[in-house]
TIGU-590788 format. One line per 8 residues: number of its first residue (from 0); for each residue x, y, z of N, C-alpha, C. Coordinates in pm, 1 decimal, padded with zeros to 6 digits. Each point is the difference from the previous one (the first is absolute). Layout:
BEGIN
NUM> X:Y:Z:X:Y:Z:X:Y:Z | ...
This chain:
BEGIN
0> 00578.1:-00275.1:-01125.1:00046.2:00130.2:00048.8:00110.8:-00023.9:00108.9 | 00103.6:00056.5:-00025.0:00114.4:-00016.2:00095.4:-00003.7:00120.6:00099.8 | -00021.1:-00027.9:00130.0:-00010.4:00103.2:00103.2:00132.1:00051.7:00038.5 | 00110.3:-00094.9:00006.1:00125.9:00034.5:00031.7:00104.7:-00094.8:-00049.5 | 00116.5:00034.1:-00021.6:00110.9:-00108.6:-00029.2:00048.8:-00057.7:00130.1 | -00036.5:00058.2:00104.0:00035.0:-00058.3:00137.7:-00115.9:-00082.0:00051.9 | 00009.4:-00129.7:00006.4:-00103.6:-00092.7:00050.7:-00046.2:00035.9:00147.2 | 00081.4:00066.5:00070.3:-00030.6:00023.1:00143.0:-00048.4:00147.4:00026.5
8> -00019.6:00065.5:-00104.8:-00046.9:00147.0:00005.9:-00156.7:-00000.1:00043.3 | -00009.3:00094.8:00100.9:-00151.0:00009.3:00043.5:-00049.9:00139.5:-00063.4 | -00079.6:-00017.7:-00110.0:-00030.9:00109.3:-00075.7:-00154.5:00045.5:00048.7 | -00057.3:-00056.0:00092.9:-00124.0:00028.4:00051.6:-00014.9:00153.8:00034.2 | 00106.4:00061.4:00066.6:-00009.0:00147.2:00025.1:-00009.7:00079.5:-00121.4 | 00054.2:-00050.6:-00114.6:-00006.9:00084.5:-00125.4:-00135.8:-00025.2:-00058.8 | -00072.9:-00093.1:00017.3:-00138.8:-00030.7:-00057.8:-00102.1:00059.3:00073.2 | 00021.6:00005.5:00145.1:-00112.1:00043.4:00080.4:-00063.0:00136.5:-00032.5
16> 00087.9:00101.5:-00042.2:-00062.4:00127.1:-00037.6:-00098.9:-00012.1:-00111.4 | 00032.2:-00086.3:-00096.2:-00083.9:-00031.9:-00116.3:-00137.0:-00061.2:00050.8 | 00001.4:-00090.8:00088.6:-00106.3:-00060.0:00063.2:-00088.4:00100.9:00073.6 | 00068.0:00081.1:00076.4:-00070.0:00107.4:00083.1:-00079.9:00088.6:-00099.0 | 00059.8:00039.8:-00115.0:-00075.3:00087.5:-00104.6:-00111.2:-00083.6:-00051.6 | 00024.5:-00120.7:-00031.8:-00117.6:-00078.2:-00063.3:-00113.3:-00006.5:00102.6 | 00019.9:-00015.9:00118.2:-00106.4:-00005.2:00097.0:-00068.0:00138.9:00021.8 | 00076.7:00093.4:00005.7:-00039.9:00136.0:00030.8:-00074.1:00049.6:-00125.8
24> 00025.1:-00027.5:-00117.3:-00064.6:00044.1:-00125.0:-00101.4:-00102.3:-00043.7 | -00022.5:-00100.9:00064.6:-00101.3:-00116.9:-00023.6:00023.1:-00044.1:-00143.2 | 00127.0:-00022.4:-00029.2:00038.7:-00029.8:-00140.2:-00068.1:-00129.2:-00053.9 | -00030.4:-00087.6:00087.0:-00065.5:-00133.2:-00030.9:-00141.7:00028.3:-00066.1 | -00060.9:00112.5:00031.3:-00140.0:00031.1:-00042.9:00009.0:00067.9:-00146.4 | 00104.8:00074.6:-00036.1:-00015.8:00070.7:-00127.4:00124.2:-00049.4:-00093.3 | 00102.1:-00070.5:00050.3:00101.1:-00039.9:-00084.4:00044.7:-00139.9:00051.3 | -00073.8:-00107.5:-00003.2:00029.3:-00118.0:00049.7:00117.1:-00074.4:-00044.1
32> 00041.9:00014.2:-00134.2:00118.0:-00050.2:-00044.5:00131.6:00051.2:00061.5 | -00004.5:00143.3:00015.9:00116.3:00052.8:00082.2:00003.9:-00042.0:00132.8 | -00114.1:-00002.5:00074.1:00000.6:-00058.0:00135.8:00051.4:-00134.1:00010.6 | -00043.7:-00086.9:-00090.9:00039.2:-00138.2:-00009.2:00166.4:00001.2:-00011.2 | 00049.8:00071.9:-00083.3:00146.1:00008.2:-00018.2:00064.0:00036.5:00119.9 | -00052.6:00102.5:00078.4:00066.3:00038.3:00125.2:-00015.9:-00103.8:00110.3 | -00110.9:-00066.6:00006.4:-00016.2:-00113.3:00101.9:00087.5:-00112.8:-00032.5 | 00017.9:-00032.7:-00134.6:00091.4:-00100.5:-00047.4:00131.9:00025.5:00048.3
40> 00048.0:00124.8:-00016.6:00131.7:00036.8:00030.8:00025.2:-00011.0:00149.3 | -00102.5:00043.1:00072.7:-00001.3:-00019.2:00149.2:00030.4:-00151.7:00038.5 | -00078.7:-00071.2:-00053.2:00003.9:-00145.0:00029.6:00136.4:-00064.6:-00040.4 | 00053.8:00037.8:-00116.8:00126.6:-00045.4:-00034.9:00124.1:00048.3:00093.8 | -00019.8:00129.5:00035.9:00105.8:00055.1:00094.8:-00000.9:-00075.4:00138.9 | -00126.6:-00028.2:00041.8:-00004.1:-00073.3:00130.4:00039.5:-00144.8:-00019.7 | -00035.1:-00066.6:-00105.8:00041.7:-00136.7:-00029.3:00149.6:-00005.0:-00007.9 | 00066.0:00099.0:-00058.8:00149.2:-00003.3:-00011.3:00060.2:-00000.5:00142.7
48> -00057.6:00062.2:00101.6:00059.3:00002.8:00132.5:-00031.3:-00145.8:00061.7 | -00131.0:-00054.5:-00016.2:-00023.3:-00116.4:00057.8:00081.7:-00111.3:-00055.8 | 00023.4:00001.0:-00138.1:00088.4:-00114.9:-00056.2:00153.6:00029.5:00022.1 | 00031.8:00112.0:00047.4:00147.8:00027.1:00008.3:00069.8:-00098.3:00087.9 | 00123.9:-00028.4:-00036.1:00081.9:-00090.2:00079.5:00095.1:00069.1:00096.5 | -00015.1:00133.3:-00005.2:00106.9:00084.2:00072.8:-00021.2:-00027.0:00154.5 | 00110.8:-00020.5:00066.8:-00008.7:-00012.1:00138.8:-00032.3:00133.2:00084.6 | 00003.4:00107.6:-00073.3:-00025.8:00136.2:00060.4:-00149.8:00010.5:00012.3
56> -00081.5:-00073.6:-00055.2:-00144.4:00007.0:00003.4:-00050.9:-00090.7:00115.9 | -00054.0:00080.7:00104.4:-00042.0:-00075.9:00113.6:-00141.8:-00065.0:-00023.4 | -00037.6:-00089.1:00085.7:-00120.7:-00070.1:-00007.9:-00128.7:00102.3:-00001.3 | 00016.1:00090.3:00093.7:-00097.6:00111.8:00008.0:-00016.6:00072.8:-00128.8 | 00120.3:00037.0:-00065.2:00002.8:00060.7:-00121.8:-00078.7:-00079.7:-00108.7 | 00030.2:-00128.0:00000.2:-00059.9:-00090.0:-00107.7:-00150.3:-00010.7:00028.2 | -00038.6:-00005.1:00127.0:-00142.8:-00005.8:00031.5:-00079.6:00132.4:-00046.0 | 00066.7:00104.9:00028.5:-00058.3:00129.1:-00043.4:-00016.7:00002.1:-00146.2
64> 00096.8:-00047.0:-00074.7:00000.1:-00000.2:-00147.4:-00103.1:-00095.4:-00047.8 | -00019.6:-00119.1:00073.9:-00101.3:-00091.3:-00042.8:-00136.2:00054.3:00014.9 | -00024.1:00072.9:00116.1:-00130.9:00069.3:00029.8:-00016.3:00097.3:-00124.1 | 00095.4:00093.1:-00028.7:-00015.3:00089.8:-00103.4:-00021.8:-00052.9:-00135.7 | 00059.7:-00120.9:-00023.4:-00022.9:-00077.1:-00135.1:-00144.6:-00046.9:-00006.5 | -00055.4:-00053.2:00110.5:-00131.8:-00048.2:00004.7:-00102.0:00120.9:-00018.4 | 00026.5:00101.9:00071.2:-00082.5:00133.1:-00019.9:00001.1:00036.4:-00151.0 | 00103.8:00013.6:-00048.8:00022.1:00037.3:-00152.7:-00078.2:-00080.4:-00083.4
72> 00019.1:-00139.3:00017.1:-00087.3:-00095.6:-00086.1:-00149.4:00013.4:00025.9 | -00037.1:00022.8:00118.0:-00131.3:00029.6:00024.8:-00059.0:00116.8:-00087.8 | 00074.5:00110.6:00015.0:-00040.3:00117.0:-00072.5:00004.9:-00025.8:-00153.7 | 00101.1:-00074.4:-00047.1:00012.4:-00029.7:-00142.3:-00120.0:-00086.0:-00050.6 | -00034.2:-00087.9:00084.7:-00119.0:-00099.1:-00031.4:-00128.4:00092.6:-00023.9 | -00010.5:00112.6:00056.7:-00118.9:00083.7:-00017.1:-00007.0:00053.3:-00138.2 | 00121.6:00047.7:-00045.7:00013.0:00069.0:-00133.3:00027.6:-00090.5:-00114.6 | 00072.5:-00117.1:00015.2:00048.3:-00089.3:-00089.3:00030.8:-00139.6:00051.0
80> -00124.6:-00070.1:00016.0:00013.0:-00130.6:00063.8:00096.5:-00101.1:-00058.9 | 00000.1:00015.9:-00133.4:00102.5:-00095.7:-00082.9:00140.8:00025.1:00045.5 | 00035.8:00121.2:00015.0:00134.4:00034.6:00042.0:00032.3:-00040.7:00143.2 | -00104.6:00020.6:00086.5:00015.1:-00037.2:00139.6:00012.2:-00152.8:00001.8 | -00078.4:-00074.9:-00072.1:00018.8:-00142.0:00003.7:00144.7:-00048.4:-00036.0 | 00058.7:00073.3:-00102.8:00135.2:-00034.8:-00037.0:00102.6:00042.2:00105.2 | -00024.9:00091.7:00092.1:00092.3:00041.2:00099.0:-00017.2:-00095.1:00122.4 | -00105.5:-00067.0:00025.6:-00006.6:-00081.1:00120.4:00086.5:-00124.5:-00014.9
């Protein structure tokens, strides 16, 4: 899945409303495949920031993205352990 044609794009703000809805609706309990897709997307968006070589991304920004990536993988492991293992 391509998140952006710009490797330095931070798409986490676009993904966060989806994650908020997943948590609010407890999607992992009644539609785990859809929840897994959302958490996987969140992890990929965060990883894109962590791996970016853009000088515009600060150390603090990378650390925040790394924390979000770890959180997303943690949630993903609850609903789809195999996918979470591939994300790590």
